[in-house]
Chimera marker file (.cmm) of the C-alpha trace (Angstrom):
<marker_set name="trace">
<marker id="1" x="116.077" y="176.424" z="107.114" r="1" g="1" b="0" radius="0.5"/>
<marker id="2" x="114.008" y="173.665" z="108.688" r="1" g="1" b="0" radius="0.5"/>
<marker id="3" x="115.989" y="170.910" z="110.423" r="1" g="1" b="0" radius="0.5"/>
<marker id="4" x="115.871" y="167.408" z="108.914" r="1" g="1" b="0" radius="0.5"/>
<marker id="5" x="114.365" y="165.944" z="112.069" r="1" g="1" b="0" radius="0.5"/>
<marker id="6" x="111.378" y="168.305" z="111.843" r="1" g="1" b="0" radius="0.5"/>
<marker id="7" x="110.518" y="166.677" z="108.513" r="1" g="1" b="0" radius="0.5"/>
<marker id="8" x="111.038" y="163.242" z="110.089" r="1" g="1" b="0" radius="0.5"/>
<marker id="9" x="108.672" y="164.055" z="112.972" r="1" g="1" b="0" radius="0.5"/>
<marker id="10" x="106.136" y="165.550" z="110.556" r="1" g="1" b="0" radius="0.5"/>
<marker id="11" x="106.372" y="162.381" z="108.458" r="1" g="1" b="0" radius="0.5"/>
<marker id="12" x="105.798" y="160.290" z="111.578" r="1" g="1" b="0" radius="0.5"/>
<marker id="13" x="102.776" y="162.426" z="112.449" r="1" g="1" b="0" radius="0.5"/>
<marker id="14" x="101.312" y="161.921" z="108.969" r="1" g="1" b="0" radius="0.5"/>
<marker id="15" x="102.035" y="158.182" z="109.118" r="1" g="1" b="0" radius="0.5"/>
<marker id="16" x="100.222" y="158.065" z="112.464" r="1" g="1" b="0" radius="0.5"/>
<marker id="17" x="97.124" y="159.421" z="110.761" r="1" g="1" b="0" radius="0.5"/>
<marker id="18" x="97.713" y="157.236" z="107.697" r="1" g="1" b="0" radius="0.5"/>
<marker id="19" x="97.983" y="153.977" z="109.658" r="1" g="1" b="0" radius="0.5"/>
<marker id="20" x="94.691" y="154.646" z="111.430" r="1" g="1" b="0" radius="0.5"/>
<marker id="21" x="93.040" y="155.372" z="108.088" r="1" g="1" b="0" radius="0.5"/>
<marker id="22" x="94.443" y="152.077" z="106.765" r="1" g="1" b="0" radius="0.5"/>
<marker id="23" x="92.898" y="150.233" z="109.711" r="1" g="1" b="0" radius="0.5"/>
<marker id="24" x="89.508" y="151.720" z="108.924" r="1" g="1" b="0" radius="0.5"/>
<marker id="25" x="89.717" y="151.101" z="105.165" r="1" g="1" b="0" radius="0.5"/>
<marker id="26" x="91.038" y="147.528" z="105.442" r="1" g="1" b="0" radius="0.5"/>
<marker id="27" x="88.054" y="146.653" z="107.607" r="1" g="1" b="0" radius="0.5"/>
<marker id="28" x="86.004" y="146.649" z="104.383" r="1" g="1" b="0" radius="0.5"/>
<marker id="29" x="88.535" y="146.305" z="101.525" r="1" g="1" b="0" radius="0.5"/>
<marker id="30" x="91.635" y="144.234" z="100.805" r="1" g="1" b="0" radius="0.5"/>
<marker id="31" x="95.101" y="145.508" z="101.704" r="1" g="1" b="0" radius="0.5"/>
<marker id="32" x="96.058" y="145.601" z="98.026" r="1" g="1" b="0" radius="0.5"/>
<marker id="33" x="93.070" y="147.770" z="97.108" r="1" g="1" b="0" radius="0.5"/>
<marker id="34" x="93.651" y="150.112" z="100.039" r="1" g="1" b="0" radius="0.5"/>
<marker id="35" x="97.291" y="150.455" z="98.952" r="1" g="1" b="0" radius="0.5"/>
<marker id="36" x="96.340" y="151.073" z="95.315" r="1" g="1" b="0" radius="0.5"/>
<marker id="37" x="93.765" y="153.817" z="95.872" r="1" g="1" b="0" radius="0.5"/>
<marker id="38" x="96.142" y="156.503" z="97.226" r="1" g="1" b="0" radius="0.5"/>
<marker id="39" x="98.575" y="155.689" z="94.434" r="1" g="1" b="0" radius="0.5"/>
<marker id="40" x="95.823" y="156.325" z="91.893" r="1" g="1" b="0" radius="0.5"/>
<marker id="41" x="95.885" y="159.950" z="93.046" r="1" g="1" b="0" radius="0.5"/>
<marker id="42" x="99.543" y="160.119" z="92.056" r="1" g="1" b="0" radius="0.5"/>
<marker id="43" x="98.707" y="158.837" z="88.593" r="1" g="1" b="0" radius="0.5"/>
<marker id="44" x="95.898" y="161.362" z="88.229" r="1" g="1" b="0" radius="0.5"/>
<marker id="45" x="98.290" y="164.173" z="89.135" r="1" g="1" b="0" radius="0.5"/>
<marker id="46" x="100.836" y="163.175" z="86.469" r="1" g="1" b="0" radius="0.5"/>
<marker id="47" x="99.933" y="166.002" z="84.076" r="1" g="1" b="0" radius="0.5"/>
<marker id="48" x="100.993" y="168.527" z="86.727" r="1" g="1" b="0" radius="0.5"/>
<marker id="49" x="104.525" y="167.159" z="87.148" r="1" g="1" b="0" radius="0.5"/>
<marker id="50" x="105.082" y="165.344" z="83.859" r="1" g="1" b="0" radius="0.5"/>
<marker id="51" x="108.142" y="167.430" z="82.924" r="1" g="1" b="0" radius="0.5"/>
<marker id="52" x="109.833" y="166.710" z="86.246" r="1" g="1" b="0" radius="0.5"/>
<marker id="53" x="109.038" y="163.011" z="85.868" r="1" g="1" b="0" radius="0.5"/>
<marker id="54" x="110.507" y="162.830" z="82.358" r="1" g="1" b="0" radius="0.5"/>
<marker id="55" x="113.626" y="164.709" z="83.475" r="1" g="1" b="0" radius="0.5"/>
<marker id="56" x="114.060" y="162.387" z="86.458" r="1" g="1" b="0" radius="0.5"/>
<marker id="57" x="113.574" y="159.264" z="84.334" r="1" g="1" b="0" radius="0.5"/>
<marker id="58" x="116.241" y="160.516" z="81.936" r="1" g="1" b="0" radius="0.5"/>
<marker id="59" x="118.599" y="161.162" z="84.867" r="1" g="1" b="0" radius="0.5"/>
<marker id="60" x="117.953" y="157.667" z="86.248" r="1" g="1" b="0" radius="0.5"/>
<marker id="61" x="118.549" y="156.069" z="82.839" r="1" g="1" b="0" radius="0.5"/>
<marker id="62" x="121.855" y="157.950" z="82.530" r="1" g="1" b="0" radius="0.5"/>
<marker id="63" x="122.928" y="156.937" z="86.047" r="1" g="1" b="0" radius="0.5"/>
<marker id="64" x="125.268" y="154.033" z="86.816" r="1" g="1" b="0" radius="0.5"/>
<marker id="65" x="123.797" y="150.522" z="86.751" r="1" g="1" b="0" radius="0.5"/>
<marker id="66" x="123.583" y="150.242" z="90.554" r="1" g="1" b="0" radius="0.5"/>
<marker id="67" x="121.386" y="153.358" z="90.700" r="1" g="1" b="0" radius="0.5"/>
<marker id="68" x="119.150" y="152.091" z="87.892" r="1" g="1" b="0" radius="0.5"/>
<marker id="69" x="118.750" y="148.704" z="89.576" r="1" g="1" b="0" radius="0.5"/>
<marker id="70" x="118.117" y="150.313" z="92.963" r="1" g="1" b="0" radius="0.5"/>
<marker id="71" x="115.363" y="152.436" z="91.419" r="1" g="1" b="0" radius="0.5"/>
<marker id="72" x="113.809" y="149.387" z="89.756" r="1" g="1" b="0" radius="0.5"/>
<marker id="73" x="113.819" y="147.353" z="92.964" r="1" g="1" b="0" radius="0.5"/>
<marker id="74" x="112.488" y="150.368" z="94.864" r="1" g="1" b="0" radius="0.5"/>
<marker id="75" x="109.186" y="149.998" z="93.016" r="1" g="1" b="0" radius="0.5"/>
<marker id="76" x="108.807" y="146.382" z="94.160" r="1" g="1" b="0" radius="0.5"/>
<marker id="77" x="109.927" y="146.910" z="97.745" r="1" g="1" b="0" radius="0.5"/>
<marker id="78" x="107.515" y="149.835" z="98.062" r="1" g="1" b="0" radius="0.5"/>
<marker id="79" x="104.580" y="147.685" z="97.027" r="1" g="1" b="0" radius="0.5"/>
<marker id="80" x="105.588" y="144.605" z="99.013" r="1" g="1" b="0" radius="0.5"/>
<marker id="81" x="106.468" y="146.522" z="102.185" r="1" g="1" b="0" radius="0.5"/>
<marker id="82" x="103.347" y="148.648" z="102.102" r="1" g="1" b="0" radius="0.5"/>
<marker id="83" x="100.980" y="145.758" z="101.447" r="1" g="1" b="0" radius="0.5"/>
<marker id="84" x="102.653" y="143.736" z="104.228" r="1" g="1" b="0" radius="0.5"/>
<marker id="85" x="102.194" y="146.583" z="106.713" r="1" g="1" b="0" radius="0.5"/>
<marker id="86" x="98.600" y="147.155" z="105.535" r="1" g="1" b="0" radius="0.5"/>
<marker id="87" x="97.908" y="143.439" z="106.028" r="1" g="1" b="0" radius="0.5"/>
<marker id="88" x="99.448" y="143.543" z="109.528" r="1" g="1" b="0" radius="0.5"/>
<marker id="89" x="97.228" y="146.512" z="110.396" r="1" g="1" b="0" radius="0.5"/>
<marker id="90" x="94.129" y="144.756" z="109.069" r="1" g="1" b="0" radius="0.5"/>
<marker id="91" x="94.965" y="141.612" z="111.079" r="1" g="1" b="0" radius="0.5"/>
<marker id="92" x="95.726" y="143.415" z="114.354" r="1" g="1" b="0" radius="0.5"/>
<marker id="93" x="95.370" y="147.180" z="114.693" r="1" g="1" b="0" radius="0.5"/>
<marker id="94" x="97.266" y="150.316" z="113.702" r="1" g="1" b="0" radius="0.5"/>
<marker id="95" x="98.981" y="150.667" z="117.081" r="1" g="1" b="0" radius="0.5"/>
<marker id="96" x="100.370" y="147.138" z="117.343" r="1" g="1" b="0" radius="0.5"/>
<marker id="97" x="101.367" y="146.912" z="113.690" r="1" g="1" b="0" radius="0.5"/>
<marker id="98" x="103.166" y="150.256" z="113.784" r="1" g="1" b="0" radius="0.5"/>
<marker id="99" x="105.007" y="149.344" z="116.989" r="1" g="1" b="0" radius="0.5"/>
<marker id="100" x="106.344" y="146.204" z="115.307" r="1" g="1" b="0" radius="0.5"/>
<marker id="101" x="106.960" y="147.908" z="111.970" r="1" g="1" b="0" radius="0.5"/>
<marker id="102" x="109.097" y="150.510" z="113.749" r="1" g="1" b="0" radius="0.5"/>
<marker id="103" x="111.869" y="147.906" z="113.768" r="1" g="1" b="0" radius="0.5"/>
<marker id="104" x="112.625" y="148.880" z="110.159" r="1" g="1" b="0" radius="0.5"/>
<marker id="105" x="115.652" y="151.054" z="111.141" r="1" g="1" b="0" radius="0.5"/>
<marker id="106" x="117.415" y="147.847" z="112.197" r="1" g="1" b="0" radius="0.5"/>
<marker id="107" x="116.875" y="146.439" z="108.705" r="1" g="1" b="0" radius="0.5"/>
<marker id="108" x="117.838" y="149.736" z="107.066" r="1" g="1" b="0" radius="0.5"/>
<marker id="109" x="121.164" y="149.506" z="108.885" r="1" g="1" b="0" radius="0.5"/>
<marker id="110" x="121.739" y="145.858" z="107.993" r="1" g="1" b="0" radius="0.5"/>
<marker id="111" x="120.910" y="146.360" z="104.314" r="1" g="1" b="0" radius="0.5"/>
<marker id="112" x="122.986" y="149.560" z="104.086" r="1" g="1" b="0" radius="0.5"/>
<marker id="113" x="125.981" y="147.564" z="105.246" r="1" g="1" b="0" radius="0.5"/>
<marker id="114" x="125.408" y="144.529" z="103.021" r="1" g="1" b="0" radius="0.5"/>
<marker id="115" x="124.047" y="146.241" z="99.905" r="1" g="1" b="0" radius="0.5"/>
<marker id="116" x="126.043" y="149.476" z="99.790" r="1" g="1" b="0" radius="0.5"/>
<marker id="117" x="128.910" y="148.942" z="102.266" r="1" g="1" b="0" radius="0.5"/>
<marker id="118" x="127.697" y="151.984" z="104.227" r="1" g="1" b="0" radius="0.5"/>
<marker id="119" x="128.081" y="151.800" z="107.980" r="1" g="1" b="0" radius="0.5"/>
<marker id="120" x="126.201" y="154.395" z="110.022" r="1" g="1" b="0" radius="0.5"/>
<marker id="121" x="126.558" y="152.588" z="113.336" r="1" g="1" b="0" radius="0.5"/>
<marker id="122" x="127.613" y="154.534" z="116.386" r="1" g="1" b="0" radius="0.5"/>
<marker id="123" x="127.206" y="153.647" z="120.050" r="1" g="1" b="0" radius="0.5"/>
<marker id="124" x="124.021" y="155.750" z="120.414" r="1" g="1" b="0" radius="0.5"/>
<marker id="125" x="122.572" y="154.184" z="117.240" r="1" g="1" b="0" radius="0.5"/>
<marker id="126" x="123.329" y="150.670" z="118.526" r="1" g="1" b="0" radius="0.5"/>
<marker id="127" x="121.797" y="151.505" z="121.927" r="1" g="1" b="0" radius="0.5"/>
<marker id="128" x="118.681" y="152.950" z="120.283" r="1" g="1" b="0" radius="0.5"/>
<marker id="129" x="118.373" y="149.873" z="118.083" r="1" g="1" b="0" radius="0.5"/>
<marker id="130" x="118.579" y="147.609" z="121.115" r="1" g="1" b="0" radius="0.5"/>
<marker id="131" x="115.829" y="149.616" z="122.804" r="1" g="1" b="0" radius="0.5"/>
<marker id="132" x="113.632" y="149.271" z="119.710" r="1" g="1" b="0" radius="0.5"/>
<marker id="133" x="114.224" y="145.536" z="119.512" r="1" g="1" b="0" radius="0.5"/>
<marker id="134" x="113.602" y="145.004" z="123.235" r="1" g="1" b="0" radius="0.5"/>
<marker id="135" x="110.367" y="146.977" z="123.050" r="1" g="1" b="0" radius="0.5"/>
<marker id="136" x="109.308" y="144.974" z="120.021" r="1" g="1" b="0" radius="0.5"/>
<marker id="137" x="110.042" y="141.752" z="121.909" r="1" g="1" b="0" radius="0.5"/>
<marker id="138" x="107.810" y="142.878" z="124.770" r="1" g="1" b="0" radius="0.5"/>
<marker id="139" x="104.942" y="143.673" z="122.403" r="1" g="1" b="0" radius="0.5"/>
<marker id="140" x="105.239" y="140.368" z="120.528" r="1" g="1" b="0" radius="0.5"/>
<marker id="141" x="105.470" y="138.436" z="123.801" r="1" g="1" b="0" radius="0.5"/>
<marker id="142" x="102.267" y="139.941" z="125.218" r="1" g="1" b="0" radius="0.5"/>
<marker id="143" x="100.264" y="140.450" z="122.015" r="1" g="1" b="0" radius="0.5"/>
<marker id="144" x="101.751" y="137.936" z="119.544" r="1" g="1" b="0" radius="0.5"/>
<link id1="1" id2="2" r="1" g="1" b="0" radius="0.2"/>
<link id1="2" id2="3" r="1" g="1" b="0" radius="0.2"/>
<link id1="3" id2="4" r="1" g="1" b="0" radius="0.2"/>
<link id1="4" id2="5" r="1" g="1" b="0" radius="0.2"/>
<link id1="5" id2="6" r="1" g="1" b="0" radius="0.2"/>
<link id1="6" id2="7" r="1" g="1" b="0" radius="0.2"/>
<link id1="7" id2="8" r="1" g="1" b="0" radius="0.2"/>
<link id1="8" id2="9" r="1" g="1" b="0" radius="0.2"/>
<link id1="9" id2="10" r="1" g="1" b="0" radius="0.2"/>
<link id1="10" id2="11" r="1" g="1" b="0" radius="0.2"/>
<link id1="11" id2="12" r="1" g="1" b="0" radius="0.2"/>
<link id1="12" id2="13" r="1" g="1" b="0" radius="0.2"/>
<link id1="13" id2="14" r="1" g="1" b="0" radius="0.2"/>
<link id1="14" id2="15" r="1" g="1" b="0" radius="0.2"/>
<link id1="15" id2="16" r="1" g="1" b="0" radius="0.2"/>
<link id1="16" id2="17" r="1" g="1" b="0" radius="0.2"/>
<link id1="17" id2="18" r="1" g="1" b="0" radius="0.2"/>
<link id1="18" id2="19" r="1" g="1" b="0" radius="0.2"/>
<link id1="19" id2="20" r="1" g="1" b="0" radius="0.2"/>
<link id1="20" id2="21" r="1" g="1" b="0" radius="0.2"/>
<link id1="21" id2="22" r="1" g="1" b="0" radius="0.2"/>
<link id1="22" id2="23" r="1" g="1" b="0" radius="0.2"/>
<link id1="23" id2="24" r="1" g="1" b="0" radius="0.2"/>
<link id1="24" id2="25" r="1" g="1" b="0" radius="0.2"/>
<link id1="25" id2="26" r="1" g="1" b="0" radius="0.2"/>
<link id1="26" id2="27" r="1" g="1" b="0" radius="0.2"/>
<link id1="27" id2="28" r="1" g="1" b="0" radius="0.2"/>
<link id1="28" id2="29" r="1" g="1" b="0" radius="0.2"/>
<link id1="29" id2="30" r="1" g="1" b="0" radius="0.2"/>
<link id1="30" id2="31" r="1" g="1" b="0" radius="0.2"/>
<link id1="31" id2="32" r="1" g="1" b="0" radius="0.2"/>
<link id1="32" id2="33" r="1" g="1" b="0" radius="0.2"/>
<link id1="33" id2="34" r="1" g="1" b="0" radius="0.2"/>
<link id1="34" id2="35" r="1" g="1" b="0" radius="0.2"/>
<link id1="35" id2="36" r="1" g="1" b="0" radius="0.2"/>
<link id1="36" id2="37" r="1" g="1" b="0" radius="0.2"/>
<link id1="37" id2="38" r="1" g="1" b="0" radius="0.2"/>
<link id1="38" id2="39" r="1" g="1" b="0" radius="0.2"/>
<link id1="39" id2="40" r="1" g="1" b="0" radius="0.2"/>
<link id1="40" id2="41" r="1" g="1" b="0" radius="0.2"/>
<link id1="41" id2="42" r="1" g="1" b="0" radius="0.2"/>
<link id1="42" id2="43" r="1" g="1" b="0" radius="0.2"/>
<link id1="43" id2="44" r="1" g="1" b="0" radius="0.2"/>
<link id1="44" id2="45" r="1" g="1" b="0" radius="0.2"/>
<link id1="45" id2="46" r="1" g="1" b="0" radius="0.2"/>
<link id1="46" id2="47" r="1" g="1" b="0" radius="0.2"/>
<link id1="47" id2="48" r="1" g="1" b="0" radius="0.2"/>
<link id1="48" id2="49" r="1" g="1" b="0" radius="0.2"/>
<link id1="49" id2="50" r="1" g="1" b="0" radius="0.2"/>
<link id1="50" id2="51" r="1" g="1" b="0" radius="0.2"/>
<link id1="51" id2="52" r="1" g="1" b="0" radius="0.2"/>
<link id1="52" id2="53" r="1" g="1" b="0" radius="0.2"/>
<link id1="53" id2="54" r="1" g="1" b="0" radius="0.2"/>
<link id1="54" id2="55" r="1" g="1" b="0" radius="0.2"/>
<link id1="55" id2="56" r="1" g="1" b="0" radius="0.2"/>
<link id1="56" id2="57" r="1" g="1" b="0" radius="0.2"/>
<link id1="57" id2="58" r="1" g="1" b="0" radius="0.2"/>
<link id1="58" id2="59" r="1" g="1" b="0" radius="0.2"/>
<link id1="59" id2="60" r="1" g="1" b="0" radius="0.2"/>
<link id1="60" id2="61" r="1" g="1" b="0" radius="0.2"/>
<link id1="61" id2="62" r="1" g="1" b="0" radius="0.2"/>
<link id1="62" id2="63" r="1" g="1" b="0" radius="0.2"/>
<link id1="63" id2="64" r="1" g="1" b="0" radius="0.2"/>
<link id1="64" id2="65" r="1" g="1" b="0" radius="0.2"/>
<link id1="65" id2="66" r="1" g="1" b="0" radius="0.2"/>
<link id1="66" id2="67" r="1" g="1" b="0" radius="0.2"/>
<link id1="67" id2="68" r="1" g="1" b="0" radius="0.2"/>
<link id1="68" id2="69" r="1" g="1" b="0" radius="0.2"/>
<link id1="69" id2="70" r="1" g="1" b="0" radius="0.2"/>
<link id1="70" id2="71" r="1" g="1" b="0" radius="0.2"/>
<link id1="71" id2="72" r="1" g="1" b="0" radius="0.2"/>
<link id1="72" id2="73" r="1" g="1" b="0" radius="0.2"/>
<link id1="73" id2="74" r="1" g="1" b="0" radius="0.2"/>
<link id1="74" id2="75" r="1" g="1" b="0" radius="0.2"/>
<link id1="75" id2="76" r="1" g="1" b="0" radius="0.2"/>
<link id1="76" id2="77" r="1" g="1" b="0" radius="0.2"/>
<link id1="77" id2="78" r="1" g="1" b="0" radius="0.2"/>
<link id1="78" id2="79" r="1" g="1" b="0" radius="0.2"/>
<link id1="79" id2="80" r="1" g="1" b="0" radius="0.2"/>
<link id1="80" id2="81" r="1" g="1" b="0" radius="0.2"/>
<link id1="81" id2="82" r="1" g="1" b="0" radius="0.2"/>
<link id1="82" id2="83" r="1" g="1" b="0" radius="0.2"/>
<link id1="83" id2="84" r="1" g="1" b="0" radius="0.2"/>
<link id1="84" id2="85" r="1" g="1" b="0" radius="0.2"/>
<link id1="85" id2="86" r="1" g="1" b="0" radius="0.2"/>
<link id1="86" id2="87" r="1" g="1" b="0" radius="0.2"/>
<link id1="87" id2="88" r="1" g="1" b="0" radius="0.2"/>
<link id1="88" id2="89" r="1" g="1" b="0" radius="0.2"/>
<link id1="89" id2="90" r="1" g="1" b="0" radius="0.2"/>
<link id1="90" id2="91" r="1" g="1" b="0" radius="0.2"/>
<link id1="91" id2="92" r="1" g="1" b="0" radius="0.2"/>
<link id1="92" id2="93" r="1" g="1" b="0" radius="0.2"/>
<link id1="93" id2="94" r="1" g="1" b="0" radius="0.2"/>
<link id1="94" id2="95" r="1" g="1" b="0" radius="0.2"/>
<link id1="95" id2="96" r="1" g="1" b="0" radius="0.2"/>
<link id1="96" id2="97" r="1" g="1" b="0" radius="0.2"/>
<link id1="97" id2="98" r="1" g="1" b="0" radius="0.2"/>
<link id1="98" id2="99" r="1" g="1" b="0" radius="0.2"/>
<link id1="99" id2="100" r="1" g="1" b="0" radius="0.2"/>
<link id1="100" id2="101" r="1" g="1" b="0" radius="0.2"/>
<link id1="101" id2="102" r="1" g="1" b="0" radius="0.2"/>
<link id1="102" id2="103" r="1" g="1" b="0" radius="0.2"/>
<link id1="103" id2="104" r="1" g="1" b="0" radius="0.2"/>
<link id1="104" id2="105" r="1" g="1" b="0" radius="0.2"/>
<link id1="105" id2="106" r="1" g="1" b="0" radius="0.2"/>
<link id1="106" id2="107" r="1" g="1" b="0" radius="0.2"/>
<link id1="107" id2="108" r="1" g="1" b="0" radius="0.2"/>
<link id1="108" id2="109" r="1" g="1" b="0" radius="0.2"/>
<link id1="109" id2="110" r="1" g="1" b="0" radius="0.2"/>
<link id1="110" id2="111" r="1" g="1" b="0" radius="0.2"/>
<link id1="111" id2="112" r="1" g="1" b="0" radius="0.2"/>
<link id1="112" id2="113" r="1" g="1" b="0" radius="0.2"/>
<link id1="113" id2="114" r="1" g="1" b="0" radius="0.2"/>
<link id1="114" id2="115" r="1" g="1" b="0" radius="0.2"/>
<link id1="115" id2="116" r="1" g="1" b="0" radius="0.2"/>
<link id1="116" id2="117" r="1" g="1" b="0" radius="0.2"/>
<link id1="117" id2="118" r="1" g="1" b="0" radius="0.2"/>
<link id1="118" id2="119" r="1" g="1" b="0" radius="0.2"/>
<link id1="119" id2="120" r="1" g="1" b="0" radius="0.2"/>
<link id1="120" id2="121" r="1" g="1" b="0" radius="0.2"/>
<link id1="121" id2="122" r="1" g="1" b="0" radius="0.2"/>
<link id1="122" id2="123" r="1" g="1" b="0" radius="0.2"/>
<link id1="123" id2="124" r="1" g="1" b="0" radius="0.2"/>
<link id1="124" id2="125" r="1" g="1" b="0" radius="0.2"/>
<link id1="125" id2="126" r="1" g="1" b="0" radius="0.2"/>
<link id1="126" id2="127" r="1" g="1" b="0" radius="0.2"/>
<link id1="127" id2="128" r="1" g="1" b="0" radius="0.2"/>
<link id1="128" id2="129" r="1" g="1" b="0" radius="0.2"/>
<link id1="129" id2="130" r="1" g="1" b="0" radius="0.2"/>
<link id1="130" id2="131" r="1" g="1" b="0" radius="0.2"/>
<link id1="131" id2="132" r="1" g="1" b="0" radius="0.2"/>
<link id1="132" id2="133" r="1" g="1" b="0" radius="0.2"/>
<link id1="133" id2="134" r="1" g="1" b="0" radius="0.2"/>
<link id1="134" id2="135" r="1" g="1" b="0" radius="0.2"/>
<link id1="135" id2="136" r="1" g="1" b="0" radius="0.2"/>
<link id1="136" id2="137" r="1" g="1" b="0" radius="0.2"/>
<link id1="137" id2="138" r="1" g="1" b="0" radius="0.2"/>
<link id1="138" id2="139" r="1" g="1" b="0" radius="0.2"/>
<link id1="139" id2="140" r="1" g="1" b="0" radius="0.2"/>
<link id1="140" id2="141" r="1" g="1" b="0" radius="0.2"/>
<link id1="141" id2="142" r="1" g="1" b="0" radius="0.2"/>
<link id1="142" id2="143" r="1" g="1" b="0" radius="0.2"/>
<link id1="143" id2="144" r="1" g="1" b="0" radius="0.2"/>
</marker_set>
């Protein structure tokens, strides 16, 4: 079995490529268009996973209200977050935008506590978060 962190590192690797592609594409097209084009591929592939989609929608509709609402808001946060990051990349560059955007674990932690009463804080997590925030401060100070 592959460890969870291998998938996380692979995802980071793919995002590293993706952010640079965003920088190139947003040099000629709007952030919203650049965000929409990859999602069009998902729509075009619908016939290949339609049964899974229908099954998942039925499971979501049968789930408790908090799960249904979370899924609904997920659609909006995905669009808003992605377009915001794409805009940041188009206004600076992929490196700077990604180094600032990497602060998202801090917000994941805060929202997990306030939205779902889940606390994943440990001393190493707090220390890592402080390192992320201090690094972000340095970048904003010198490049902001």
